[in-house]
C-alpha positions in Angstrom: 16.2 -28.1 -1.8 17.6 -24.7 -0.2 21.3 -23.9 -0.6 23.4 -21.9 1.8 27.2 -20.6 1.7 29.7 -19.6 4.3 31.2 -16.9 2.0 34.3 -16.3 4.1 35.4 -20.0 3.6 36.0 -19.4 -0.2 38.8 -16.8 0.4 40.3 -18.5 3.3 44.0 -18.3 3.3 44.2 -15.7 1.0 45.9 -12.2 1.5 44.0 -9.7 3.8 43.6 -7.1 0.6 42.2 -10.1 -1.9 39.8 -11.5 0.8 37.1 -8.8 0.5 36.7 -8.9 -3.2 36.5 -12.5 -3.9 33.9 -12.5 -1.1 31.9 -10.0 -2.6 32.0 -11.3 -5.8 31.6 -15.1 -5.0 28.5 -14.0 -3.4 27.1 -11.7 -6.2 27.2 -14.4 -8.6 25.9 -17.1 -5.8 22.8 -15.3 -5.7 22.3 -14.7 -9.3 22.6 -18.6 -9.4 20.2 -19.0 -6.9 21.8 -19.0 -3.6 19.3 -19.0 -0.7 21.0 -17.9 2.3 24.7 -16.7 3.0 26.8 -16.3 6.5 28.5 -13.4 5.9 30.1 -10.0 7.5 27.8 -7.4 5.4 30.5 -4.7 6.7 32.9 -6.9 4.4 31.0 -7.0 1.3 31.3 -4.4 -1.5 28.6 -3.8 -3.7 29.3 -5.6 -7.2 29.2 -2.2 -9.2 31.5 -0.5 -6.8 34.3 -3.0 -6.8 36.5 -1.5 -10.0 36.4 -3.1 -13.4 40.0 -4.7 -13.0 39.4 -6.2 -9.7 36.1 -7.9 -10.9 37.7 -9.0 -14.5 40.8 -10.9 -12.5 38.2 -11.9 -9.8 35.8 -13.7 -12.2 38.5 -15.2 -14.1 39.5 -17.1 -11.0 35.7 -17.8 -10.1 34.7 -19.0 -13.5 38.1 -20.7 -14.1 39.0 -18.7 -17.6 42.1 -19.0 -17.7 45.0 -21.6 -16.5 47.2 -19.0 -14.4 43.9 -17.2 -12.9 44.7 -18.1 -9.1 48.5 -17.0 -9.4 47.3 -13.6 -11.4 44.9 -13.2 -8.8 47.4 -13.7 -5.5 50.1 -11.7 -7.7 47.6 -8.8 -8.3 46.4 -8.6 -4.7 50.0 -8.8 -3.2 51.1 -6.0 -5.5 48.2 -4.1 -4.3 49.1 -4.4 -0.8 52.2 -2.7 -1.2 51.0 0.3 -2.7 49.8 3.2 -1.0 46.0 3.1 0.5 43.4 4.0 -2.1 40.2 4.2 -2.3 39.7 1.3 -4.7 42.3 -1.1 -2.8 40.3 -1.8 -0.2 41.7 0.9 2.1 39.5 3.9 3.9 38.1 5.9 0.2 37.7 8.9 2.5 41.6 8.7 3.8 43.4 12.0 2.9 40.2 14.3 2.0 39.6 17.4 2.5 36.3 17.6 4.6 34.8 19.3 1.9 35.9 16.2 -0.6 34.5 14.0 2.2 31.1 15.7 2.1 30.9 15.5 -1.8 31.7 11.8 -1.5 29.2 11.0 0.8 26.3 12.8 -1.3 27.6 10.7 -4.4 27.9 7.6 -2.5 24.6 7.7 -0.7 26.5 7.6 2.7 24.8 9.8 5.7 27.1 9.0 8.5 29.7 11.4 9.3 27.7 14.2 7.5 27.4 16.9 10.4 31.1 16.0 11.8 32.4 17.2 8.1 30.1 19.9 8.2 31.6 21.1 11.8 34.9 20.6 10.9 34.6 22.8 7.8 33.1 25.6 10.0 35.6 25.3 12.5 38.4 26.0 10.3 36.4 28.7 8.4 38.9 31.8 9.2 37.6 35.4 9.2 34.1 34.3 7.6 31.0 34.4 9.9 28.9 31.1 10.4 26.3 33.0 8.1 29.4 33.1 5.3 30.9 29.8 5.8 27.6 28.3 5.8 26.6 29.8 2.8 30.1 28.9 1.3 29.1 25.3 2.2 26.2 25.4 0.5 27.4 26.8 -2.6 30.6 25.1 -2.8 30.0 21.9 -1.9 26.7 20.8 -1.3 25.2 22.3 -4.6 28.0 21.1 -6.9 27.9 17.5 -5.2 24.0 17.1 -6.4 25.1 18.9 -9.6 27.4 15.8 -10.2 24.7 13.4 -9.4 22.4 15.2 -11.4 25.0 14.6 -14.2 25.8 11.4 -13.6 22.1 10.4 -13.7 21.6 12.1 -17.2 24.4 9.8 -18.3 22.7 7.0 -17.2 25.7 6.0 -14.6 23.0 6.3 -11.8 19.5 5.1 -11.4 16.8 7.3 -10.1 16.5 5.4 -6.4 20.4 6.1 -6.1 19.4 9.8 -7.1 17.1 9.9 -4.1 19.3 8.3 -1.8 21.6 11.1 -2.7 19.1 13.4 -2.0 18.3 12.1 1.5 22.1 12.4 2.5 21.9 16.3 0.8 18.5 17.1 2.9 20.4 16.0 6.1 23.6 18.1 5.4 21.2 20.7 4.6 19.7 20.4 7.4 22.5 21.0 9.5 23.8 23.7 7.7 20.6 25.9 8.1 20.9 25.7 11.8 24.1 28.2 11.4 22.1 30.6 8.5 21.0 34.0 9.4 17.4 34.3 7.9 17.3 38.2 7.8 17.9 37.6 4.3 17.6 34.4 1.7 20.1 32.2 0.4 17.6 30.6 -2.1 18.5 30.5 -5.5 14.7 31.1 -6.7 11.4 30.3 -5.5 9.1 28.0 -7.6 5.3 27.2 -6.7 4.5 23.5 -7.7 1.5 21.8 -8.2 0.0 18.8 -9.7 -3.3 20.1 -11.8 -6.8 20.1 -10.6 -8.5 16.8 -11.1 -5.2 14.9 -11.1 -4.2 12.6 -8.3 -0.8 11.5 -9.7 2.3 13.3 -7.8 5.0 11.0 -8.2 6.6 12.9 -10.6 6.0 16.4 -8.9 7.7 15.2 -5.6 10.4 14.3 -7.6 10.9 17.7 -9.2 10.7 19.0 -5.5 13.6 17.0 -4.4 15.7 17.7 -6.7 14.9 21.5 -6.9 15.1 22.0 -3.1 18.0 20.0 -3.0 19.9 22.5 -5.5 19.2 25.6 -3.8 15.5 26.5 -4.6 12.3 27.1 -2.4 9.9 25.3 -3.3 6.0 25.8 -2.6 4.4 22.4 -3.2 0.8 23.2 -3.3 -0.1 19.4 -3.9 -2.5 17.5 -6.2 -5.6 18.1 -7.7 -5.0 22.1 -7.4 -7.5 24.3 -8.9 -5.8 27.2 -11.5 -6.7 30.0 -9.1 -5.2 28.1 -6.1 -1.9 28.1 -8.1 -2.1 31.4 -9.9 -2.8 33.0 -6.2 0.1 31.7 -4.9 2.5 32.5 -7.7 1.2 35.9 -7.2 1.3 36.3 -3.2 5.3 35.0 -3.0 6.3 36.6 -6.3 7.6 33.4 -7.9 10.4 32.9 -10.2 8.3 30.3 -11.8 5.7 28.2 -11.5 5.8 24.2 -12.0 2.9 22.0 -13.4 2.5 18.4 -13.3 -0.1 15.9 -14.8 0.0 12.3 -16.0 -3.1 11.9 -18.2 -4.4 14.0 -21.0 -7.8 15.1 -19.7 -5.7 16.8 -16.9 -3.1 18.1 -18.9 -5.9 20.2 -20.5 -5.5 22.4 -17.7 -1.8 23.5 -18.3 -3.1 25.9 -21.5 -6.0 27.0 -19.3 -3.6 28.4 -16.4 -1.0 29.7 -19.0 -4.2 31.9 -20.9 -5.3 32.9 -17.6 -1.7 34.2 -16.5 -1.7 36.2 -19.8 -5.1 37.7 -19.7 -4.5 39.1 -16.0 -0.7 40.3 -17.5 1.3 38.3 -14.8 4.7 37.1 -16.1 5.6 33.8 -14.4 7.6 31.4 -16.7 5.5 28.2 -16.8 7.5 24.5 -16.6 5.3 21.8 -17.7 5.7 18.2 -17.3 4.0 14.6 -17.3 3.6 11.5 -19.1 0.9 12.6 -21.5 3.0 15.7 -22.9 6.1 16.2 -25.0 8.1 18.9 -26.2 5.5 19.7 -29.0 2.9 20.0 -26.7 5.2 23.0 -24.5 5.6 24.5 -27.8 2.2 24.7 -28.7 1.0 25.8 -25.5 3.6 29.0 -25.6 0.8 30.7 -28.0 -2.4 31.7 -25.9 -6.2 31.6 -27.3 -5.6 35.2 -29.1 -2.6 33.9 -30.8 0.0 36.0 -29.2 2.9 34.5 -27.8 3.2 34.3 -23.7 6.6 36.2 -23.3 7.6 34.8 -19.9 7.8 31.4 -22.0 6.2 27.8 -21.4 9.1 25.0 -20.9 8.4 21.7 -21.3 10.7 19.3 -19.2 11.5 15.7 -19.8 12.3 15.1 -15.9 13.4 17.0 -13.0 17.1 17.6 -14.1 15.8 19.2 -17.0 13.6 21.5 -14.6 16.6 22.5 -12.6 18.7 23.3 -15.9 15.8 25.6 -17.1 15.3 27.2 -13.9 19.3 27.9 -13.5 18.9 29.3 -17.3 16.0 31.2 -16.3 17.7 32.9 -13.3 20.9 33.6 -15.4 20.7 37.0 -17.2 23.4 35.8 -19.4 21.4 32.8 -20.7 17.6 33.9 -20.2 17.4 36.2 -23.4 19.0 33.1 -25.6 16.6 30.4 -23.9 13.6 32.4 -24.5 14.7 33.3 -28.5 15.2 29.8 -28.8 11.6 29.1 -27.5 9.8 31.2 -29.8 11.6 29.9 -32.7 10.8 26.5 -31.7 7.2 27.4 -30.9 6.7 29.5 -33.9 8.0 26.6 -36.3 5.9 24.2 -34.4 2.5 26.3 -34.8 3.3 26.6 -38.4 4.2 22.9 -39.1 0.7 22.1 -37.7 -1.0 24.5 -39.7 0.2 23.1 -42.8 -0.7 19.3 -42.1 -4.2 18.9 -43.4 -6.8 17.4 -41.4 -7.9 13.7 -41.3 -11.5 12.7 -42.5 -12.7 9.6 -40.3 -14.8 8.6 -43.2 -17.4 6.1 -43.2 -15.0 3.2 -42.5 -15.5 0.1 -40.7 -12.7 -2.4 -39.6 -12.6 -6.1 -41.2 -13.2 -7.7 -37.8 -15.8 -10.2 -37.7 -18.0 -10.6 -34.6 -17.6 -13.7 -32.4 -20.3 -13.5 -29.9 -20.4 -15.5 -27.0 -23.2 -16.9 -24.7 -23.0 -16.1 -20.7 -22.6 -19.6 -19.2 -25.7 -20.6 -17.3 -24.0 -21.1 -14.0 -22.6 -16.9 -13.9 -25.3 -14.8 -13.4 -25.5 -11.4 -14.9 -24.8 -7.9 -12.9 -22.1 -6.9 -10.6 -20.2 -9.1 -8.0 -17.4 -8.1 -5.7 -14.1 -10.0 -5.1 -13.6 -8.2 -1.7 -10.1 -10.2 -0.6 -7.7 -11.2 -3.2 -5.3 -13.4 -2.0 -2.0 -11.2 -2.2 0.2 -14.0 -2.5 -1.7 -14.9 -5.7 -1.7 -11.8 -7.0 2.2 -11.3 -6.3 2.6 -14.2 -8.8 1.2 -11.9 -11.7 3.9 -8.9 -11.0 5.6 -8.1 -14.1 8.9 -7.8 -12.8 10.6 -6.3 -16.1 8.1 -3.4 -15.9 8.4 -2.8 -11.9 12.2 -3.0 -12.3 12.5 -1.0 -15.2 9.6 1.6 -15.3 8.6 1.6 -12.0 11.9 1.6 -10.1 13.7 3.1 -12.6 16.3 0.9 -14.0 14.9 1.2 -17.8 18.3 2.0 -19.4 20.4 -0.6 -17.5 22.1 -3.0 -19.7 24.7 -6.0 -19.3 26.3 -6.2 -15.8 24.5 -3.3 -14.4 21.3 -4.9 -15.4 22.1 -8.1 -13.6 23.8 -6.4 -10.5 20.2 -4.4 -10.2 18.1 -7.2 -10.9 19.9 -9.1 -8.0 19.4 -6.1 -5.7 15.7 -5.3 -7.1 15.2 -9.4 -6.4 16.0 -9.0 -2.7 14.0 -5.7 -2.5 11.2 -7.1 -3.9 11.2 -10.2 -1.3 11.6 -8.0 1.6 8.8 -5.7 0.6 6.4 -8.3 -0.3 7.0 -10.0 2.9 6.3 -6.7 5.0 3.2 -6.3 2.7 1.8 -9.4 3.5 2.6 -9.1 7.4 1.6 -5.2 7.8 -1.1 -5.5 5.2 -0.5 -1.9 3.4 -1.5 -3.9 0.1 -5.2 -5.1 -0.2 -5.9 -5.8 -3.5 -9.6 -6.5 -4.0 -12.2 -5.6 -6.6 -15.9 -5.4 -8.3 -16.6 -6.5 -11.8 -19.6 -8.3 -13.6 -21.2 -9.0 -17.0 -23.9 -7.6 -19.1 -25.7 -8.3 -22.4 -24.9 -5.9 -25.3 -24.5 -5.0 -28.6 -22.7 -2.7 -31.0 -24.3 0.5 -32.9 -21.6 1.7 -35.0 -18.7 3.1 -32.8 -20.8 2.5 -29.7 -21.5 -0.4 -27.6 -24.8 -0.2 -25.9 -25.3 -2.1 -22.4 -28.6 -3.4 -21.5 -30.2 -4.1 -18.6 -30.3 -8.2 -18.0 -33.6 -8.3 -16.5 -35.4 -6.9 -19.9 -34.1 -9.5 -21.9 -37.0 -11.1 -22.0 -39.5 -8.4 -23.1 -37.5 -5.9 -24.8 -34.2 -5.2 -23.9 -33.8 -2.0 -22.3 -30.5 0.4 -22.7 -28.5 0.9 -19.2 -25.8 3.1 -21.0 -23.7 3.1 -24.0 -20.0 3.8 -24.3 -18.7 5.9 -27.4 -15.2 4.5 -28.7 -12.9 6.1 -30.9 -12.1 4.3 -34.4 -8.7 4.5 -36.3 -8.9 6.9 -39.5 -6.3 5.2 -40.7 -4.7 1.4 -40.9 -7.1 -1.2 -40.2 -10.1 1.5 -38.9 -10.2 -0.3 -35.4 -12.8 0.3 -33.0 -13.6 -1.5 -29.8 -17.4 -1.8 -31.0 -16.1 -3.8 -33.7 -15.3 -7.0 -31.2 -19.1 -7.4 -30.2 -22.1 -8.5 -32.3 -23.7 -5.4 -33.9 -27.6 -4.5 -33.1 -28.7 -5.7 -36.8 -27.3 -9.2 -35.9 -30.1 -9.7 -33.3 -27.7 -11.5 -31.3 -26.8 -10.2 -27.6 -23.2 -10.3 -27.1 -21.5 -10.3 -23.8 -19.3 -7.7 -22.4 -17.5 -7.4 -18.7 -16.4 -4.5 -16.4 -13.8 -4.6 -13.7 -12.3 -2.1 -11.4 -9.5 -3.0 -9.2 -7.4 -1.1 -6.2 -4.9 -2.1 -3.4 -6.5 0.2 -1.0 -5.8 4.1 0.4 -3.1 2.4 2.9 -0.2 2.6 0.2 -1.0 5.7 -0.8 -1.1 7.0 3.0 2.2 5.3 3.3 4.1 6.8 0.6 2.8 10.3 1.9 4.4 9.4 5.7 7.7 8.3 3.6 7.9 11.6 1.7 7.1 13.6 5.0 10.4 12.0 6.6 12.4 12.6 3.7 12.6 9.1 3.1 12.4 9.6 -0.8 13.8 6.4 -2.2 11.9 4.1 0.0 8.9 6.3 -0.8 9.7 5.8 -4.4 10.3 2.3 -4.3 6.8 1.7 -2.2 4.9 3.8 -4.8 6.4 1.5 -7.6 5.1 -1.6 -6.3 1.7 -0.6 -5.2 1.3 0.5 -8.7 2.5 -2.7 -10.2 0.5 -4.6 -7.8 -2.4 -2.9 -8.7 -1.9 -4.1 -12.2 -1.1 -7.7 -11.2 -4.7 -7.3 -9.2 -6.3 -6.4 -12.5 -4.6 -9.2 -14.5 -5.7 -11.7 -11.6 -9.2 -10.5 -12.2 -9.3 -10.9 -15.9 -8.0 -14.5 -15.7 -10.6 -15.0 -13.1 -13.4 -13.7 -15.4 -11.9 -15.5 -18.4 -12.4 -18.8 -16.4 -16.1 -18.1 -15.6 -16.8 -17.2 -19.4 -15.2 -20.7 -20.4 -12.7 -18.6 -22.5 -9.3 -20.3 -23.3 -6.3 -18.7 -21.9 -4.8 -15.9 -23.2 -8.0 -14.9 -25.1 -9.2 -11.5 -25.7 -7.9 -8.3 -24.2 -8.3 -5.9 -21.2 -8.4 -2.0 -22.4 -8.0 0.6 -19.4 -9.5 4.4 -20.1 -6.6 6.7 -20.5 -4.6 4.4 -23.1 -4.7 4.7 -26.4 -7.5 2.9 -27.5 -10.0 4.4 -25.4 -7.9 7.9 -24.6 -10.8 9.7 -22.9 -11.4 9.0 -18.9 -15.1 10.3 -18.9 -16.5 6.9 -19.3 -15.2 5.8 -15.8 -18.6 7.5 -14.6 -20.6 5.3 -16.4 -18.4 2.1 -14.9 -19.0 3.3 -11.7 -22.8 3.3 -12.4 -22.6 -0.2 -13.3 -20.1 -1.3 -10.8 -20.3 -0.4 -7.0 -16.9 0.8 -7.0 -17.5 3.5 -4.2 -20.1 1.3 -2.0 -17.9 -1.8 -1.9 -14.2 -0.9 -2.2 -14.5 3.0 -0.9 -12.9 4.4 -4.4 -14.1 7.5 -5.7 -13.8 9.8 -8.7 -11.6 13.1 -9.4 -13.5 15.8 -11.5 -11.6 14.9 -14.1 -12.6 11.2 -13.7 -9.5 10.2 -12.5 -9.7 7.2 -9.9 -8.8 7.3 -6.1 -7.0 5.6 -4.6 -4.3 6.3 -7.2 -3.2 2.7 -7.6 -6.1 1.6 -9.1 -7.5 0.2 -12.3 -10.7 0.1 -14.5 -11.2 -1.6 -17.6 -13.6 -3.1 -20.4 -13.0 -7.0 -21.1 -13.4 -7.8 -24.5 -13.6 -11.5 -25.3 -13.0 -11.3 -29.0 -10.3 -14.2 -30.1 -9.2 -11.1 -32.6 -8.8 -8.5 -30.1 -5.5 -6.6 -30.1 -4.1 -3.4 -28.5 -4.1 -0.7 -31.0 -3.8 3.2 -31.0 -6.6 5.7 -32.5 -4.0 7.2 -34.6 -4.3 10.2 -32.8 -1.0 12.1 -30.9 -1.7 12.6 -27.4 -0.5 16.1 -28.4 -3.6 16.1 -30.8 -5.8 14.9 -28.3 -4.7 17.8 -25.8 -5.3 20.6 -28.3 -8.3 18.9 -30.1 -10.8 21.5 -28.1 
């Protein structure tokens, strides 16, 4: 059974000021309760979060019958509101009474593109004795940049989620494009020049793109060198344009090792570019340690870890402010010296000859399941979508990680509607194409290594195809993935499965087109859905592997390289030798062994009933700095 609601009927007979509020809040809660369709004029609906808290409370008291006088209080409240001068929160025009500068700032904060050019033209028309160039600069410095700073401050305070920030950036881009028509190009109006790149071997650039958007919309000239950028290209471009700073982005441990290499090369050449670093695999300690180069000297221009785009913006502003630059560098040096001293005082951990208490539980390959690789060329998209983990999609990939209470309820409702629209579009247009390769091989554990055998050789002396070396915990349970398989000395062959999945290259191409068109928020949502669809496809294939092996639901685990139990990516090469990911899926590996297309995963499937996720006990900074 499906439900439909004629929303305006709910408020029939009430005051004109009351009806839009009651309609909007009723629609919001009806959707939360499972409403399938609504008959409504969108122009008369206000987003739930933009309705003042007082109006929400008095309206919800009526909807949920929280008090006996709820209807009377509701009517009296809005009758009183109707007798007050028009206010933005009373259902009138929120822009009424504002100057064009205030309207322009409001449009950026509230993500409204319409009217931006008209506001700018009105400001320019009233410029007085200023030239068009001078008036345009005043708009940039006195209205647009402060408005984006307000957006950034609200993001930092948790009042805005990242997709809203990107929508404000789209409004900002439209405004800046119009203002630029009136600037004289003989002198720069840029606050500074930043050369930005994702380091060599790394195909992930969503974080770098966010930094570019925020910096460029706050007055900086950003030279974006893209992803997989060699160190020499980064350094040469910075020298060519006399950059004020270099920004480096990387996602994983392996590729983050490019960052200290670049800092060392800058020091060797005597170049003085501050370096900003960021990415999922690193933290502030890493930035402090990288500030000391190979010969033990401090990199005087500074290496600054930035946890997000707005910290990058604040760091750039401080570096270019003579009053802030000196204290900033002094604090960095004190922090870096303390970190290096602290690390030297920590004794090294000895791995020892330890083994976990895990007892092998080998299985046999079912008779109707062949050894070796096979291809899942077309996974049904509708079934893959059933394995989407919405909490990760909404909170991690779509930016609502800090939302709680009413805000989380509102965002969840909005995201559910967006997800329905995007999945329907993906099915219709085919830009998500989940497919994979997987297979089974006989194996045995040899200490911390897993030997994979050629299935055809089992009857006349097993021949080794390859072997995987896994790290072992240095404390705790001393776990290692090899412990979950039958050891060589048992004389028993166990079964190991490998899988590789991708959603195809079209998702990346579509993302790049949206970015190039300045549709930052839509690109962000698309990227998040593509990444989570790849994870859903991996789970879909993993469940299929369980069924083929005759394992109960939920038994065993899927481990991907780059995560705590197996942080190194080099084994991707061995997986690609076993599975035809290149020939059948059109995939490839970067020099740092990352998967291409980006929205792809590779994993070893461990069938042991006691298998669990664990860390090898080494922090990401320790992994990065080792060797």
